[in-house]
N, C-alpha and C positions, 0 to 999 in steps of 0.2 A: 577379376581376382577370385570372386567367388567361382565361379565356373572352371577355373582353374585349379581348384580344390586346395586353396592356401586360405581357407577359415582353419581347419584342423591340421592341415598337411606343414609340411617344412617351408624355410623361406627359400624364396627362389631370387634370382638376379633381377634387378630393377629393368634392365634392358628387355627382360622374356616379357613382364607385364607392361612394358610401353609398346612391344609390337603386338600384343593382343588385344591390347584397348585400340589400337588403330584398325581393328577388324569391325569394332561397334561404329567407330566415328572417326575419320580419316583426319584428326587433328594433327597439327604438327608434333614431333617426338618430344622437342622441347617443352612444349606447352602441357603435354601429357605429364611429363616427368616432374614439371613443375608443381603442377596439381596433387601429385602424388607426395611429393617434399612436403607441401603443406599439409596433408592429410596425414602426417607421421607423427609418431611419439618423439621422434629426435628433434625435429624443425622445433617443438613447442608452441606451435602458432594455435593448436586449438587444445580446450579444456578437456576434451573427452575424444581423443585422438581414435584414428579408425585404422591405421596402419603401424603395425610393428615392424620397426625398422633397425638395419644393423649398418653399421658405417656412419660415414659423414652425410648428414642431412641438412647442414647448417643451422642457424637458430634465427628464426622470428625477431628477436630482440638485437640483432646485429646486422647491421648494414653492410657489413665488409666480410663477414664470416661465411663464404658460400659453400653451397652443398657440391659434393661429389658427382662426378660422371655416372651415369645410371649403370654402366658395365663394372663400377667399383663395389655398388650397394647393393644391399637385399633384404627383401621384406617380404610381409605375409599381412593377413589380415588380424585384426584384433579381435578378442573372443567379444567385444561388443558388437562385432557385426552380425552376429547371430541374432539379434535383435532386428536387423534390417532384412537378413534374407531369410529368416526361420520359415516364413509362409509363403516363398515367392512361387512355390512350385503347386501351391493350391488353388490356384484362379483369382488370388485376393485383389490383385492389381491388372489393369489392363497391359497388355504386351503389344509392342508394335514392331514393324521391321526397321532393320538399320537402313543405312544410307544406300546399301546395294542390294537390300531383300536377302541378304545370306544368312542372317541371323535375327532373332527376335531378343528385343531390348523392353523393359520395362519403363512405362511412362513416370511413377512414382515408386518407389521402395516401400512395401508394408510393415515400416519401421513400427516397434511398440511404445515408443516414450515419443514426445514433441523434439524431434533431432533438430528441427529448425531455429530453435531456441536454446538447444544444448550446446551449440558449439558457434563461434562469431561466424557471421558470412558478409564479404564484403564483395561487391561487383558492380560490374556499369555493363549496361545492354544498351541497345538500340534506343538512344533519348530516355533511357532511364537508369538511375542508380539505386543501391540498397546496401544500408548499413546496419548490420544485425549484432548486437553485441549478445555475449553469451552468459548463460543463466546457470547457477549451481545445479546438477543432476538431481539431487535429493529432494531440494526445494522446487523444482520444475515439477518432478512428479507428485509430489505431495500438494502442490496448488492444482495441478489437473484433477488429481481425484476430489478435491473440495469442489472445484468447479462442476465435476461430473454430479456430485451430490446436491450442490445449489447454484444454479447459474447466477445467483446474482453474490455470490462470494467476491470480496475483494481482495485480489491477486496479491496486493501489496502487503498485506496482513501476513502470508505464509512464504510469501517470495518477496523480501524487503528492498534487494536492488540486485544489480548484475553480479556476475563473477568472472574475472578475466584469470586467464591461465598465467599471466604473470603476476599475478598478485596485486600489490599494492593497495592504498587506502582510497576510498571513495567518500568525498565528500558531500555527505547526505543531508538533501534539502527535501523534505517528505512531499512538500508541494510540488516543485519542480519535476520529481520523479513520479507522481501522479500521473502529470501532466503528459510524459512519456508514454505510461503506461496504458493512458487513454487516447493520445493520440497517435503513437509510433514516432513521434518528432522529439527532437529535444537534445542537450547536450549533459553529459555526465561528467563532473570533473575528479579526475583520478591523479593521487599523488604517490611520488617513490616513496618505498619505506627505507629508513636508515639505523644503522647501529651506530654509535660513539666507541673506539676502542682507545680507552684513556692512556694504555700503555706507550703507543706509538702516535698518540694525538693526531687520529685522524679518524673520517667518517667513512664507512663502507656503507655502499649502496647495492643492494642485492635483488629489489624489487622495482620496476619503473613502468609509467603509463603504457598501455598496448600501441598506443600510438605514434610511438618515438624508439628511436635506439641508441643503445650505448653511444655509439660514436656520434650521433647528434648532438645528445646530450653534453659531452666531454667537448666538441666544437663549441659549443654555445659559451660554457664556461669559461673556456680560453678567451673566445672574444669579449667577454666581459670583462674578464681580467687584465687584457691588453687594454682595453677603454676607461680602464681605473675605475669603472663602478663596482668592482669585487675586489676588496685590497687584503682579505683575511686568508687567501690561501697560497701556499709555496708551491705545492706541486699535485697535479691529478693525473690517474693512469688508470688503466683499463686492466684489472686483474682476473678479466673471465678464465675459468680452467675447468675442468671437468666435473667440476664440483655445481658450475653452472655460473650466472652472470656474477660479477663483481666489479664495481666502480670505486675506486680509493681515491680519497681526497686529504691531502695534509693539511693540516691548519697552523698558522702561526701562533705562536704563544700566548696563552691569555685569551684566546677567542671562545666565545661560547658557540657551541656545535648549533645548539637551537636556534639560535637568532640567526646565524648565518643559514641554516636550511631554509629558514622562512623568507630570507633574501634571495636564495635560489629558485626557490617555488615561484616566485613573481617575476624572475628574469630568465629562466631557462626552462625547457620542456619537462623539467622534472615535477611541476605539475601541468596536466595537460587534459583537452577534453576530448571524450570519446563522442562524435556526433552521431545520433540515431537517426535511422531512415528507414522504418520497417516497411520496405517495398518486396511484398511477396506475388507470385502469381496463383491465382485461384480459381479453379477451372479455367485454366489457360488466359487469365484477364489478370493485369496487374492492380494491385489495391495496397495503398497504405493504411495499416491496420494497427490498433492497438494489441497490446501484451494479450489481453482477456478474447478479444476477437479472434487472435491468432490461434488461442487455445481451444477455442469453441469450433473453429473450424478444421482445426485438428481432431477433435473428438467427433465431429461429423464423418470426418474421412476415417478413423479408426473404426467406427461404427461399422461403414461397409465394408471395409476390409475383413472384419470379424463375422459378418453377416456372408460375405463371400465365401470365406473359409470354412463356414459349418455347414453352408450348403454344398460347398464341394464333397466334406466329409461325409455328409446326409447321402448325398448320390452314390458315393464309392459304398457306403454301408448297404444301401438299399440294393445296388447290385450285386454285393455279395449274399446278402439276405436271398435275393431272388436265386442264386446258383446253390444255395443251400437248402431252398424250400426244394427245388427238383433234388437235391440229393436225398433229401428227407423222404421222398416218395419211392426214390430206387431201393434205400436203406430198408424200408419197410417190408418189401419183399424181392430181397436179393436173387434167390433163385429164380425169379420169374426174369430180371433181368438178364441173368448170365445164360439162360434158356435162349431168351430172344437173339441175344450176340451169336449164341453156337448155330441157332438155325438159320442165321442170316448168311446168304450165300454170297452176295458181293459186300464188300466193305462200305461203298456207298451208300448202301441202304441199312446201315447200322442206325445213324442216326434219325432217319425217319421212321424206322421201326419202333425206336426208342420212345420217340416223341406218341405214335398210335398207342404204344401199349401201356403207358403211365400218364399221357396226357399233360406232357410238359412240351416248352417251346424249344427251340434248337439250340439256344445257346445255353439252357440247361441240359439238354441231351447231350451236347458237345462236352461240358463238364464232367456228365456222368461216365461218359465213354473212356475218359482220358484219366480215369481214376485205375491206381495200381494194384495188383493181384493181392499184394501186401497189406492193403489197406481194408480188406475186406472181412473185417474181423470185430468182434463186439467193442473194443476200448476204443476203436477207431469211429465208428457209429454213434457211441455215446458221446463224445468229445462233439461230434459236428453237431448232435442235436442240442447240446449245450450251447455251442456257439450260437444256434439261431435265436435262444434265450436272451441270450446278451446283447445279441445285435438288434433285437425287436425293443430292449430297453433303451439302447444307444440311440437308437432311432427316435424313439419317443422323446426321449430327451432333446437330441437336437431340433426336433420339430418345435418343440416348446419353446427351444431359443429364439427359433426365427420367429416366432409369435410375439415374443416378450420384450421391449425395450429395456425394460429392468435387467433380465437377464444378460444382456449383451451389455449395459453399462457395468454390471457387475464383473464380467469377464475382462473388461478393459480396465477396471480397477486393479482387479487382481495382479495381472499383467505387469501394471505400475508397481506395483509392491514389490514385484519380483524383480523389477528391474534397479528399485533402490536396494533390494537385499544385495544384490549383485554386484551393483556398480558405484551405488551410492558413496561420495567422500564429502568430507567438510570443506567449507569455504577457504579459497585462497585470498581474496580479498576480502579487507578489514572494511569496517563502516564507522566512519567519524560524523555523527550527527552536529548540524548547525549549532544546537544549544549547547554540545560540547566543545566546540569548537570556538578556541577564544580568537577572535579576528585581531591579531596583534599587527597592527599598522606598524610594523616597524621602521620607522623612519628611518633611513641610514644617518650614521652619526658623523656628521659633516664635522670636520676641525676647524674652528673658527679661530682665524688670523687675519692681522690685515692685510688689504690687496689694494694696488693701483691698477684701474679699470680706465684703457683707451679703446675709444670707437673710433674710426676713421671714415671720412664720406665715401670710400671707395668700398666700404662693407666688411673691413678688417676688425679683429677683436685681438685684445691682447691683457691678460691678466698677470702682472707682475708684483712680487713681493717687494716692501720699500728697500729691502737691503739689495735685491737684484737691480732695482732701479737705480739706486746710487752708484751701484758699479757698472751698470750696464751701458753708458755713454749716449749718443744720439740715438733716436730712434730710426729705425729701418723702415722705410714707406714706398709704396709703388710710386714710379713715376707720376707727377699730377696729383698726387692722394696727400690728403692732410687730415691730421686731427680732428675731429669736429666735436667729440665729447671726450673728458677725462674725471675720473671720481677716486675719491679715496673713501674705501669702503671696508667690508670684511666678507670672508669666503662663504657665508650661509645666506647671501641675499638673495632675492629673485631678479631675473633679467626681462624686460620687455622690449622686443624689438618690434617698432612699428614698420610697415613697408609702404611703398607706394602703390600697391594695389589694394588699400583700404583694409589688410589684416594686420593682426599682430600676431608674434610667436612668443611662447614663453621658455624661458629656459632659467636654470641654475647658475649662479658663479661657480659652484663647485663643479658643474659640469665640464668647465674647461681646465684644462691642465696648467699650471704655473708655467710662465713663459720668461722671456726676457725682451730688452729693448731693441736688440739687436737682430730680431726675426719678425717677418712679415705680421705673425699672429694667424689666428683662425680665420678662414672666410665664411662669415655667416651665413650666407645663402646656402652655400653646401652643407655646414655643419647643422643646419635646422631645416634642411631638405626643402627649402622654398622652391614655390614652381618657377618655371623657365622665364627666365628676364626678370622676375622679381627682384627689387632690390630693398635693404633696410635703410630708414631714411632718419631713423630716431631712436637711441636707448633709453630706456628708464630704469633707474635701481630701485628695488623697494624692499622692505621685508614683511611690513603690514598691511600694505595696499591702501595707505592714508594719503591725502591730498588729492590734487585732481588733473586731468589733463585738460589743456587750453588745445583747441583748434582752430586756426583762423585760415579764412578763404578768400579766394580772388574777390569774390561778389560783397565784400565787407561785412561777412558775418563771421560770429564767433561762436564756437560751442565748447561748454564746460561741462566736462565729465567726470564722476567721482571716479578714480582709481580703484574703488572696491567692484568696480563694474566688471574688471577685466579679472578677479580673482575667482577660480574654480575650486570646487571640493575635489573633482576628479583631477587625474594628470593630464588634462588635454594640454597639446604642444600647439594649438593654433586655435586661432578665434577668427571668424572672418566679420566682418562688416563693424571694423574698428572704429571706422569714423564715417563721415557722410562723404558719398562719391558725387553729391549735385555739383559741386562746384570744385575747382581745382584747389589744391592745398598749398597754403603759402608759408604755414610755420607750425610746428608745434611745439609745446611748452609743459613741463610738469611743473607744478608749483605745489607746495606744501600748505603755503597759507596765501590769502589773497593779497594782491599787489598791483602796483601800477603799470601798464604797458603802454608803449608809443606804436600807434599804427602811422602807416604813411603809405600814400597811394601814389600812381605813375604822375599825377598832376601835380604833388608837389604839396598837397593838403596833408595836416598832420592832426592826429587827434591823441590825446593822452585818455586812457579810460581806465578804470578800478574795475579789477574783475569781481570784486565784492557785489558791485550793479549787475551781474550776470547771473542768472540763476540757474543752477545746476542741473542738467538733465538726465532721466533714467535711462534712457535709449542711448546706448553708444552713437549710433548713427544718426542722432539728431544733426538738422540741418544748422541749429543755433540761431542765434538772435542776431538783428544788423546792429553794427556797433558804429559804423563809420559811413556816411551818404557816398556813393560811387557817381560821377559823373560818368557822361555817355563817352565811350570809347576809353576807359580808364579803369582801373584795378587796384584792389591791395597787393601792395609790392613790398613792404619792409614791416616786419615786429620785432620789439625789441623790449629789452625792460628797461623801466624808468628808474634812474638813479636819484635819489634826493639830492635837489638843489642844481641839478645839471639843466642847463639851457638848453631845450629843446629846439634844434634848428632844423626847419623845412627845406625843402630841395630848392624852392625859388622863394624871394622875399621882395616886399614894395619899398624896402629902406638898403640903402647901402652902407647905413651906420652898426651894421651886426657884426658882431665879433668873428672870427675866424671858425672853421668848421672844428668840430670836436671842443672848442671853448666850452667852460663850464664857469657859470656866475651864480651867484647867491641871489635869493628872490630880490633882497634888496636893490641889488645892482641892477636887474633886470625892471623894477620899479622906476630906477631913475632914466630912464631910458626911454622918455616920453615921445620921442618921435619915432619910435620902433611901431609897427604894424604887422601883425600875423594875418596871412590869409588861411583861413579854415583852422586856427588853433583855437582849442577850448579848454 
């Protein structure tokens, strides 16, 4: 575009630009145009755009707003591009052949400010990825100036955080930001900015994080509304127009907009992280560098550019001075010069004769011979002699610059100040310091009402209100399925689902919609995203995580684990190693307080155990303690709670005078049966 004269000229069709670009590098026209679109002001992808665009260039914050074809749009270079190309013709950077050696192209551009940090750069190369956030141009240049003056300057003092073209609010943590500045890696949390319109009871969002789009935000909010996680919204729509981005959320009456936004920040891309990976090429090699290292490398590069530019100007001035020195000798005796030319018979002898007559070289003689007759006057001669004085002073100054690092640093600083004056703008992204950020753990206000919970052996779950249960009739179940557990509780309790793969999955009763007895219910393995083939075997309903879990294994051991071991401060949905895998599990039992348990083996031996004598363990996957002795080729088979006064009848007996199965006798009745003996009963 610079070679096409589009820095100061009028706009041209984008298709022309694409065609000319293919002469430098034969990329596909679509790739070239898409790159130019991203560089344009209309697309709003860069904090400091390089292309002045006219027409539909799409929007970076929209997934569905596509740009028009290159034959419909027009473009030219923005004025800031003068800082990119101003010295390119002064040998400031190396030029190499293009792909077919028909043109020359620069390896780098001699930009007068650290452009690599002025605009966001996202890219993936062969085995390498790069993600560089943008910084405010004024802060960037001022930081570079301070770094030139003092290499120990802390960049974060003058450039506290990045600045994104879409604005938003940066959640600022100085320690994390310093780590990003030092290593070039880390994440920056950015929130959308919103306003509340009291007249229409709606929230207007006009600035969003740079890593998402308006459509992605709307889709996620709709998804959360359908899932029942967000119930305060009546409508959401995209009202983006020529004025810019605008997402409008209509609220239900009486809803606090600030509390709702806190919830949306946690559940949607309205708060997102920009992942930093400052991977740059330095002298042809990839390096992950911090902000300070990048700026120091740029200062070194810029110093070379300034040195090469001054050297170019110096050579040019010396050449001109050389010509004027020859002219000076001629002008001192102009009549002699005229006489030499007039007396020379052949034109080819004019230059040699002038060289001999005045002791000048061929280049000077050629310059003198081309002087017009109209210039052989006093005024012209005096001006040329004055030019010699000025050139000598300029050459001396440039020579001093090349020999002084301080002078070169001063030039770089002046150029940076000039960039700030011409193109510096205020920050777009606000900074919200963590000390000011009230971490409002806005727990969702869960409506608390009575519910009945049902859990089947097949893994289906139902939450039914008492009224629906009374009116619902019989439960609908799959063939050969049956209800394994049922509870009367409230809607704000937690659920724990223990599985056959020694894991536990956590959920809330409120996560499930109210159901009816006439439906199958929700399939827990699918709802909680369990592993393939994993099945829940036991459900616990709790609020304060009080009591104990009892695990009984085939090898006769029992483990007693406090339920508080399964409580977590974070909202983890899955806990591994929920119980021991050393022996197959026979039964699980949740107890609020200690009670008596009946254990029975496949050999017909029974044992009445009080859980109070089993010490609780801190490790969830403890193997437990031996409760009943297991004989060879036998195992624990049945575990059940003991009911006071119940006659415990084992599988086989040595007396035939025992009551029938399931009979219940008092302790006095049992004592009267003197002829009764129990094998393995304690």
